[in-house]
N, C-alpha and C positions, 0 to 999 in steps of 0.2 A: 608213292610219294614218301621220301624219307620225312619223319615227323620228330623234331627236338624235345618238344615239350612232352615231358611223361603223365601218365593219368593213373591216380590212384583210386581203385575202386572199391568201396565197402562191400563185404558180403552178409547176406542174412536171410531171411526166409524165401525171398525173390531169387536168390542166386547161389544156393547151398548145393545144388548135384553137381557131379562132376562134368556132366554133358553142358550144363549152362555155364559153368565156368570156364570150360575149354573153349565155348563161343566167345565168352567175355576176352579172354586173353587173345583170341584170334582178331577180335574186334579192335584191340588196341590197349587193353589193361596191362601196364607195366608193373603195379604193386598192387596187393589185396590186403585189404585192412581187416584186420579181426578187431571188433568192437568189443571190449571186454567190461562195458556198461550190461550187455545183455548175453545170456547164455551161460553155459557151464563149463568147466575145463574140458569135460570129455566133448561138447559140442565145437570147441574151438580146436581140439585136437582131430576130431573127424574133418571138420572144415580144412585144415592143414593138409591133411592127406589127400582131399580131393583136389586140391590147388596144385600139389607137387606132380599128382597123377596125370591133372589137366593140361600141366605146363608141359610135360614129357610129349604127352599127344600132340599138343601145339607145337613142339619142335624147338621150344626155348625158355631159358628161365624166366621166372618172375620173383621178385621180393615179397615178402611177407611183413607187415606191420601190425606189432600188437600194441593196440591204443588203449591205456590204462583208464579206467573210470576216473579215479581220482576222487577229493572229497564230494560225498553226497550232502550238498546245502539244499536240502529238499524240505516241502511241508509232508506230513504224515500221510494217512489215510482217512477217508471220511467214512460215516456209517451208511451213507447212501451212495458213495463212492464219488461224490463232488457236491458243490454248493454253487449257488450263484451269490457274489459279492455286488452290491449296489453302491454306486458313488454317494459319498456323505455319512454311510453307515460305519459303527465302528467294527473292528474285527481283531480278535486276538491270536498271536502266535503264541502257543504255550507248550514250552517243552515236556511237560508233565502230562499232557493228554494224551490218552490213547486212541479214540475214536472221533474225529472232527464233526462238527455241525455247522448250523448258519452262523453261530457266533464265534467259535475259535478251532482250531486244528494243531494238531502235534507238530514236532519237529525231528527230522533224522538226524540234524546237527545240534547236538544239545547245547553248546555251548553259545549258540548266536545270541542269546541274551546279553552277553557280557561284551559282545562286539558292536552293540548298538546303543544310540543315545536319542534323546528327544530330536527330531527336526530330521533325523536321517529318512532317506527315501528309498523304500524296497520296491524292486520289480520283480514280479511273479511270473512263471511260464513264459519265459523269453520277453520280457517288457510288456505283455499284453495288458497286464493287471499293475496297477501302482498304489502302493501303501504307504502312508506318511505316518513315521513312529511320533506318538505322543508322548509316551512314557514307558519306561521299563521296571517293572516290579516283580523281583525274584526271578521266576523262570518264565515271567509274562510278559511278551512285547505287545502292549497296546497301540494299535495303528486307527487311522481313518483311511477309508476307501478313496482316493482320488479318481481312479480309472477303475469300473468293475467287470465283471465277466464271469463267466463260468471258471471255477476252480476244482479241478479233480486232483485224485491221489498223486502224491510224489511230483508233482512240479516243482521244476527249481526256484529258487531265492537268489537274487542278486543283491547286492547294496551299491545304489549309484555311487560311482566315484571309488569302488573297490573298498578294502580296507578289511575283509574277514580274514581271521587268523587261523583258519582250519588249514592243518598241513597239507602239501601236494600229494605224499604218498601215504596212504592209510594202510592198514592190516591187509586189506583183501589186495590192494595193488602189489604188496610185496609178495603175496601168493601168487598172483596173477603172474608177476615177473618169472617165478619158477615155472609155472604153466608154460608160459612163452618160450622160455629159454628149451624145456623138453621137447617142445612141437617144432622148434628150428627156427624162430622168428628172428629175421635179419633186421629188423629196428623195433624200437621199443620207442614208443610216443607218450611223455610224460603229462598229464592234465593239470592244468592250474598251478605252474611252477612260479615263484614269486621271486627268485634269484638264484645266481648260480650254484648255491649250496645247496638247494633242491635236485639239481640236475646232476650235481657230483655223487650227492647220495645215491640216486637212482641208477647212475653207471656203475658205481661200486657194487650195487646189488645185483644188478644184471650180467657183469663181469663173474662174480662170485658163483651165481645161479648159472651161467652158461659155460663155465671152467670144464664139467663134466662131458659136455658136448663138443668142446673145441670152438665155442662160439664167443664172440665179443661183439654185440650187437651196436649198430648205429643209434645214437640217442636222440631223440627228436622232442625240442619244448614246443608243446603247444601256448601260445601267446594267446592268453584268454582272461588274464587278470588287470588291471588298470595298474596295480603295483608293478607288474613286468616290464612296462614299457620304459620307465628310467633306468630299469636293472637291465636292457636288452641287451648291452654290450656284454655284461658279465655272463649272462644266459647264454648268449652265442659263442664265446670262447669256452663255454663247459659243456657245449653240444656239438653234435655232428651236422645238426639241420634245426630249422624251425618249422612251425605251422601257423600261418595266420589264420586261427581259429576265430572266424568273424561273428559267430552267435554270441558265445558269453561275451566277448569282447565287446561287441555292440551294445550289449545289454548295460555292461559296466561303465562305457565312455560317451557311450551315445550313437547314434547310427551315423549322423552325420561327421563324424571323426576319423571313421573306418577307413574309408578309401585313401586319404592321406596318410594313415599309419599302415595300410598295406604298401604302399610305394616305398616309404621310408624302410620298412622292415625287409622287402626285398633288396631294396640297395645294401642295404648293412649287413644283409647275409651274405650276398655275392662278394663284397668287398674283403669280408671275413674268411672266404675260403669256404663257407657253409652253404649247404643246399636250403632250398625254401619252398614248402607247398603252400598253396592258396586253397581255402576249403569253405565250407558252410553254404548251402543254397546255390549252388553253383548252376544247376540246371534243374531247380527245384519242381518246375511245373512237369517236367517229364517223369515225375513219379505217377501221374495221371494220364499225361497227353503224348501223343506220339512224336510231337515236334516242341521245342523250346520257344520261350517268347524271345522277341527281339533284343529286349533289356539282357537276358542271359546269353545269348549270343556275344553281346557287346561285354558285359561282364568277364567272360573266359577270354575273350580275345584281347581285353585289356589287361588282364593278368599275365598272359603272355608277352605282351608288348613291355609289362614292368621288367620281365626278365625272370618270373617263377620257373623254378625247375619243373614243377609238376603242378596239376589243376586235382582237386578231389571231389569224388562223388560220396554222398552218404546215403540217405533214404532211398535216391534216385537207384541206385544199384541194389540197396539192401533189401528193399520192400517195395520198388516201384513195378509198375506192370511192363516196363520197357528197358531192362536192364542192359541188354546187349546193343540195343537200337541207341540208348542214351549214351554208351561208349564210343559208338561209331559216330555220332553227331558231335561229342565233343572233340575226337579227334580232327575231323574233318574242319571244326571251327581253328584248332591249333595250327593245322598245317596252313591256311588261309591267312591267320594272323602274322606267322612266321615270314612268309613271303615279302612280308612289306618292313621288316625289321630293318634299321639301318645299321651297317656296322661301323663301329667308331674304334676299331681294335688300335690304331696309331695312338689315338687320343688316350685309349686307356692305359697305354704303355707309356705314356709321359709322366715323368717323377715318380717312376716304381723302380725300387731297388729288389734285385732276389738274391739271397744269401744262399740258398741252397742250389747245388749243381743240377738235382732231378727238376727241381721248378722252374730252373732257367733253360732246361731242356723242353720241358714242357711247352714255354712260353715261346722260345725259338720255332718250334714244330708249329705254332699256331700262325706266328707271324711270316713265316716261309711259306705255309700252306695257302695263306690267303693272298699274298702278293704274287705267287706262281700260279693261281689258279688250280691247286691240287684236287683231285677228284675227291681224296678223303686222307684223312689221318688215321695212321693204325700205330696204336701204342700198345708194346708188351709189357704188361704189368703185373705184378706180383699183389700188392695192397690195393691197387684202384688209384692211389695219391696222384699220377699224374693224369689221369682221365679227370679226376676232379678239378684239378688246376685249370687243365684245359677247357672244362664245361663251364668256368666263371666268365669266359669272354665268349661273343659272338660274332662266328664269322662267316656262317653259312656251309662251311666245309664238315662233313660228317664225320665225328670220331669214333673209331672202332677200338675197342679195348677188349686185347686178348688175354687171358689169365688161366693159367692151371686150376686155379682155386676156385672152388664152388663159391664159398662164401663170398669171394671177392665179385664174381660175377653176378650173384644176386644183389649185393649191395650197390653195386655201380647202376642197376636199373633205375634208380630214381634221379640222377645226374643228366640234367639236360644236355641234349645233343651228344650222348654217348651210347654207344650200341655195344654192350658187353656180348663177347662171345668166348665159348671153351674152346681151349687150345692146349694141349700136352705139349709144352715145348721141349725142343731137343736143347742140351746144354752147350751146343754149338751156335756161337751166334749166327751165322751167315744160314745153317739150314733153318734155325728156329725163325728169323726174318723173311725166308723161303715159304715156310709153312704158314706163317701168318697172312703172306700176299695171297697164297692159293686158297685160303679160308675166305677172304675178303672178295676175291677174283669169283670164287665158287658160288657164293651166295649172291652174284650179280651185281655186289655194290662198286665194282670198278671192272674196266676192260680192256684189253691189248691197247696199248697206246696211251692209258691215261697215267698221269703223274700222281705219285702216291708217295707223303711224306711219313716215314717210319721212325719210331721212338723205343730204344732198346736198353738194358742196363747189363754192363760186365763187370764181374762174372755174373751168370745167368741165376735166377733164384733168389735172389735178395730183395726184401722189400726196401723201397727207398733207394734203389740203386741206378736208375735212369741216369746213363750218362752219354749217350750217344744219339745222334740224330743223323738219319740218313735219307735221301731223295732219290727214288727211282721212278723209272716208266715202266710199265705193266709189259711184260714179255720179255724185257733186257735181264740181263743177270743182275741178282742183287749183289 
């Protein structure tokens, strides 16, 4: 069964062998995420090699996403590894403290005292512990525990409502960008960007680091700071895609605000011709259980119905007991949700203007395929732009994007309803179209008598050059 929504799977201790990775790809993983918050450069390089080898064995490409750690706004370490905070007691966050105890703990982010004032609320360990700031004295933040619990080494800190000044790109992130380019990452996900400038800086660094390898990665902004919400339009314009990173975002803006923000972000991304990933705790119970909860099934299905390009697995595939089974389950949920999706193509095209020829051809192909009941849309593309534009609208007609460029094939893995395939096209248009049709028929996506809509650019081989739309029946001359 054709699945439009893509699956991003994080790899870690549970999924770092080539054998497991191949099973994950065959189960439905379209993009593999390397989490640079954990592991060394050599770890990531080895895993990337396993991913590429597993993809070759599975018979199709997958994308690789390098997810940067971002600023470490965390508590330091404790003498005994952890302490227990009791509601009503005082507790000090001390930038000068080496090893913490029941009274105080150090800070990885030494500038935190300068970001805070009396009355601020701090949320630790994903909001499980709540501290109220009473006063700031030099490098010490004096707080009262509002909600207590066990606090262990290096747990994260958020300020309710946002407002921490830590830069999105740290020295570690800059080094990790160089590592990511050396191992051939197709996407770079930037943690905690506050504005468009953060994304522009990250893109510039990635393009410079990628130049020796011929790589210009797609840049993904992880929306997880309260400040990013009012700056979302600018961040979208500076990025290729966004991630609805619901963990830290929920801690900063409150759990109740996140579902509506998710819908808004997905809608804004699609309207801006950007891709969007929905992430965090989607199948959390499957870290330890072979089946998801009903709420998790609904969560994944609703993200699909919202129009997300991809749904993401974190600990479920990185450290869980059932990485392959989780991907299979998620894929099945996506397929079922897509069956019920309502097509509003005509409505989507109202009041739309297209100023580019290639974009007009892409929209024309969608409209024609939907209304003529075509079995498939086949786009010959160099950069993948045609496929991206087509993927912003839902038609139930699968899009096959054929490209001679390996980088474009991998980058398109995250686009909704797009099946990227490799094709070393002829410079002759008619021969190239015939080759494209043969690839799609050969893989079982269309059969004799089926109607197929084709798009191509003349002269061949120019990015952004799509200027031709053709309707054919399989078995008849192209």
